[in-house]
Phi, psi and omega in degrees: 000136188280162175300329181271008181277162181292152175297173184294313190296319178298324174295327176283331173292319175300307183301329177276354171053062186301336178283352171269354193278353173298336178299337179266337185276314182303306183292333174291322170298312180300316188282325175293319180295324177291318179297317184287334182291336182257013178067031187235009179294152176210119189298313177303313169305314173302313176300318176288325176296318181293319182292321180292319178300310181301313187289325173298322180291307189298315176307319177294320178293324177290323178298316178304304180305311185291308186285333173295324173296315178297333183264000176083013190276335181267083182281157179304337180269010184295153184263348185274178174313159174299140173248128198287331183285312185288327178283344180078020172287339173221152179291148182300313190296326178295316179300314183293323183287324177302313179301315176300322185293318172302313187286336171296314181295319175308312185289322172300326174294326181285335178300313182291332176286325175297323187286331181276320189244357169100187185300323180310325176304309184302315184298308183302316181291315179297317176293328182293316181294318185302312185290326174300325182284299183294359176301321177230353186255167179084183180290332179228066181300133182307319184293333187272353182241010173084023181251001180303323182293326180285320171306311187295313178299315185291313193271324182258015171238284186285314183291313177297332180279303182294330176293322178295316183297320184295324180281341172273312184268345181055038176204159178271149181218120175296330174298322177302323179291324178298309183300322182299334175303328186300293179294337178291312186292316178297323178301315187296317176307318181294312182300312187290331176293317182291322184287330177288321179300316194256012185309314185289323173286332174294317179303320182282337178265004180063030175268100188270067178286170179300327179293328179278317183297315193246351173104168183286336182282327176298315181300316179298320176293326174297313177303313180308303179307315189274344168292316189266345176300326179291346182287344174284342185297306183309314179298325175294315183300322178294314179296328177275002174089005187271344178225148177284168188295321190285330174297308180303326180288323180294328179280326190284315181300302187294325174301311180301311175298323173293318177304311178301317183294303177305306181301318178299321180292318178300321181283336181270332185288134175235338170279100185302343176293333183289348180290335178305336183272358178278325186310312177306316179301323183290313180303314174295327181295311183300310182292319171294325176288319178300323180290313179290317175305315181297313181295325185282326179299318188285328184262349186278127189254000000 
């Protein structure tokens, strides 16, 4: 490691990809807010669900970093942020052990939740960790066969939100699944942005994302669809009596404006390096919408 290289701590921060961690925060916020709005919330369960979600997210990021480097997908000419394994900032074995540590911490957090809410939590945890690994590992990695978008929507949206609600309320709720589509769709936007930006290098690495399989225009329309789909959730909550009309409007309008801003940039950009500046806008849209919906669920009488 050269003198100008990041410190060990900085390398681990880069490896954890902190800008992606909103994908863990938003579903836990929404699931917890729904549970408390029904008088079924539990602070300890919420904290452990958050801990488990964060460490599964970081573990998945490390697994992605490790196996993408091993498969040669993180090429020197990639347009995205630095990947610590391929850049030599951390040794492959170190990244692998970091991944194992993160999944172990998530599993320990899950033990208390299993004791509280039963075997469905064990199933959710095991499948989430397994999919986090096979996202880029194994003979048929999800990200390499075009299933990364589906995985992201299901596990960082529906499962994370409804799972959080379940471990607190100890019951299933269709509303928690509806709420889960918000972080789910925004997470897909991030994946699709990543795939659009890296389409040329992924093509050379035989990484058959949807952007590679169906082209850049398909990826742009996928992004547009997933940007505006969350706007329907406040309307559904209003129709179902969970939000007042003005609350739904407060949630709806910023989502529309974020969608227009990001969507317009995506259709305008031709230099794929410029896509990197769109990621924070998407993260902000997801987290702000989750926060506002959660606050309204908690304060509405």
